[in-house]
C-alpha positions in Angstrom: -8.3 141.5 139.1 -7.0 143.4 142.2 -9.2 141.2 144.4 -7.9 138.0 142.8 -4.3 139.1 143.2 -4.9 140.1 146.8 -6.4 136.6 147.4 -3.4 135.0 145.9 -0.9 137.0 147.9 -2.9 136.2 151.1 -2.9 132.5 150.1 0.9 132.2 149.6 1.6 134.3 152.8 -0.8 132.6 155.2 -1.3 129.1 153.9 1.8 128.4 151.9 4.0 130.3 154.4 6.1 132.1 151.7 8.6 134.5 153.1 7.9 138.2 153.2 10.5 138.8 150.6 8.9 136.4 148.2 5.4 137.8 148.7 6.7 141.3 148.1 8.5 140.2 144.9 5.5 138.3 143.6 3.3 141.3 144.3 5.5 143.5 142.1 5.8 140.8 139.4 2.0 140.4 139.2 1.4 144.2 139.0 4.0 144.4 136.2 2.3 141.5 134.4 -1.2 143.0 134.7 0.0 146.4 133.5 1.6 144.7 130.5 -1.7 143.0 129.6 -3.7 146.2 130.0 -1.3 148.6 128.2 0.0 146.3 125.4 -2.3 143.4 124.9 -5.6 144.8 126.1 -6.7 141.4 127.5 -9.8 142.1 129.6 -9.8 138.9 131.7 -7.2 136.5 133.1 -8.9 133.6 131.5 -8.4 135.2 128.1 -4.6 135.1 128.5 -2.8 132.4 126.5 0.8 131.4 126.3 1.5 133.8 123.5 0.6 136.7 125.7 2.9 135.5 128.5 5.8 134.9 126.1 5.2 138.5 124.8 5.6 139.8 128.4 8.8 137.7 128.9 10.3 139.1 125.7 9.4 142.6 126.7 11.1 142.5 130.1 14.2 140.8 128.6 14.4 143.6 126.0 13.4 146.6 128.1 14.8 145.8 131.5 17.8 143.8 130.5 17.2 141.4 133.3 19.3 138.3 133.9 17.8 134.9 133.3 17.5 134.2 137.0 15.4 137.3 137.6 13.1 136.4 134.6 12.8 132.9 135.9 11.6 134.2 139.3 8.8 136.1 137.4 7.9 133.0 135.5 7.8 131.1 138.8 5.4 133.8 140.2 3.0 133.4 137.2 3.3 129.6 137.5 2.1 129.7 141.1 -0.5 132.4 140.3 -2.1 130.3 137.6 -2.1 127.1 139.6 -4.0 129.1 142.2 -6.5 130.4 139.6 -7.1 126.9 138.2 -7.5 125.4 141.7 -10.1 128.0 142.6 -11.9 127.7 139.2 -11.1 131.3 138.3 -9.7 130.2 134.9 -10.4 127.1 132.8 -6.9 126.5 131.3 -3.4 127.1 132.5 -1.3 129.0 129.9 1.8 128.4 132.0 1.9 124.7 131.0 3.5 125.7 127.7 6.0 128.1 129.3 9.5 126.9 130.2 12.1 128.6 132.3 15.2 130.2 130.7 18.5 128.4 130.8 20.9 129.7 133.4 24.6 129.2 134.1 25.2 127.7 137.5 26.7 130.3 139.7 28.9 129.1 142.5 28.3 130.6 145.9 30.9 133.2 147.1 32.4 132.6 150.5 35.2 133.8 152.7 38.4 131.9 153.4 38.7 130.3 156.8 41.6 132.6 157.7 39.5 135.7 156.9 36.8 134.5 159.3 39.4 133.8 162.0 40.8 137.4 161.5 37.3 138.8 161.8 36.1 136.9 164.8 39.3 136.5 166.8 41.2 139.7 166.1 38.6 142.3 165.4 37.6 144.7 168.1 33.8 144.8 168.3 33.6 146.6 171.6 32.4 145.4 175.0 29.2 147.5 175.2 25.7 146.2 174.1 26.1 147.2 170.5 29.6 145.7 170.2 28.6 142.3 171.7 25.4 142.3 169.7 27.3 142.9 166.4 29.7 140.1 167.2 26.8 137.8 168.0 25.2 138.6 164.7 28.3 137.6 162.8 28.9 134.5 165.0 25.4 133.2 164.6 25.3 133.6 160.9 28.7 132.0 160.4 28.4 129.2 163.1 24.9 128.1 162.3 24.4 128.9 158.6 21.0 130.4 159.2 19.3 132.9 156.9 19.0 136.6 157.6 15.2 136.3 158.1 15.7 133.4 160.5 18.2 135.4 162.5 15.8 138.4 162.8 13.0 136.1 163.8 14.9 134.4 166.6 13.1 134.6 170.0 14.8 134.6 173.3 12.9 131.4 174.1 14.5 129.7 171.1 17.7 129.3 173.0 17.9 126.2 175.1 20.8 126.8 177.6 20.6 123.3 179.1 20.8 121.4 175.9 22.9 124.0 174.2 20.6 124.2 171.2 18.9 126.8 169.1 15.5 126.3 167.5 15.3 128.0 164.1 12.1 128.7 162.2 12.9 128.4 158.5 10.9 128.7 155.3 7.4 127.4 155.3 7.5 127.5 159.1 9.8 124.5 159.1 11.6 124.1 162.4 15.1 122.8 162.8 17.5 122.4 165.8 21.1 123.6 165.6 23.7 122.7 168.3 25.6 125.5 169.9 29.2 125.4 171.1 30.2 126.4 174.7 31.8 129.6 173.3 28.6 130.5 171.5 26.5 129.9 174.6 28.9 132.1 176.6 28.6 134.9 174.0 24.8 134.6 174.1 24.7 134.8 177.9 27.0 137.8 177.9 24.8 139.5 175.3 21.6 138.8 177.3 23.1 140.3 180.4 24.0 143.5 178.6 20.6 143.5 176.9 18.8 143.3 180.3 21.0 146.1 181.8 20.6 148.3 178.7 16.8 148.1 178.2 14.0 148.3 180.6 12.5 144.9 181.7 9.1 146.4 182.1 8.3 146.0 178.4 10.7 143.3 177.2 10.9 142.4 173.5 10.4 138.8 172.7 13.0 138.7 170.0 16.6 137.7 170.9 18.5 140.2 168.9 17.6 143.9 169.2 18.6 147.1 167.4 20.0 150.1 169.3 16.5 151.2 170.2 15.6 147.9 171.8 13.3 146.8 169.0 13.4 143.9 166.5 16.1 144.3 163.9 15.2 144.9 160.3 16.7 143.4 157.1 18.5 146.6 156.3 20.0 146.8 159.8 21.5 143.3 159.6 22.8 143.9 156.1 24.6 147.1 157.1 26.2 145.5 160.1 27.4 142.5 158.2 28.6 144.5 155.2 30.5 146.8 157.5 32.5 144.1 159.1 33.1 142.0 156.0 34.6 145.0 154.3 37.4 144.8 156.8 38.5 141.3 155.9 37.5 140.6 152.3 37.4 142.2 148.8 34.7 139.9 147.3 32.0 141.7 145.4 29.1 140.7 147.6 29.3 141.2 151.3 25.8 140.3 152.4 24.6 138.1 155.3 24.0 135.3 152.9 27.7 135.1 152.2 28.2 133.9 155.8 25.7 131.1 155.1 27.7 130.0 152.1 30.9 130.3 154.1 29.4 128.1 156.9 28.5 125.4 154.4 31.8 125.5 152.5 33.9 125.4 155.6 31.9 122.5 157.1 32.3 120.5 153.9 36.0 121.3 153.6 36.6 120.1 157.1 34.9 116.7 156.6 31.2 117.3 157.5 28.7 114.9 155.8 26.7 116.5 153.1 23.4 115.3 154.6 24.3 116.8 157.9 25.0 120.2 156.2 21.6 119.8 154.4 19.8 119.5 157.8 21.7 122.3 159.4 20.9 124.7 156.5 17.3 123.6 156.4 17.3 122.6 152.7 14.4 120.5 151.6 16.4 118.5 149.2 20.1 117.5 148.8 20.5 119.1 145.4 20.4 122.5 147.0 23.3 121.6 149.2 25.4 119.9 146.6 26.3 123.2 145.0 28.9 123.6 147.8 30.8 120.6 146.6 32.0 122.6 143.7 33.6 125.1 146.1 35.6 122.3 147.6 37.4 121.2 144.4 40.5 123.2 145.4 40.6 121.4 148.7 40.2 118.1 147.0 43.0 118.9 144.5 45.3 119.8 147.4 44.5 116.6 149.2 45.0 114.6 146.0 48.4 116.1 145.4 49.5 115.5 148.9 48.2 111.9 149.2 48.6 110.3 145.8 52.1 109.0 145.0 51.7 109.8 141.3 50.0 113.2 141.7 
């Protein structure tokens, strides 16, 4: 079974271009599932598993781990992809996931910062004028002004910046490229950062990535999270203060200020409009305010 799992993980990583986070999560989910089969059901082969066995596993993780429906659905999604892979490669005859449905979840609206809070952070906060300070400000600015994901930010190359066209090439999920326009102020900040970067680190062994940590190497997920969390704590009390909150904030502020939903979809790199439409719910307060101001009978 270990070889089969390794083959599946290699497939979703190299051919399907799943993110590193997804591959890691799927790996843990499959190990948990296989341990359950071995310890509780004693199913010797994957092709002997039926939908009853899978439902038994789902019930066990609901009862033992007290997971939320979203987390369980991710595990179900993992098994669904896994068994599709097994059927496609003739490793099993039937797909037991065909009789498994995802759990119902309550739609959770994305958290975001108010526009005034972002203005306080970016216009009034002292980041410092050394390499680290300008780098930290650029991290916040890029996440908020482009809506890119944390992994996309970390993977940015210096060559992705087109200074002449004032554009940024972003490599998103499934290696899907998109172009994001940059403002004059953003270009000026990038150029200031690059000058400090060149004077701070030796040019004899340059790193290809745009944003570097304090040692001159590519940033990690944890590094970016800690930086963003630190600065967001200064301006907001919302529960989550992760880099993804700035992506939600970008989309919400764009929509509130009149941007077309399809344009936001392209900037975010969403594959379908339904993923973008969640931000329309965050704008109901704005719509209510406009209605009250504009309608004579409001």
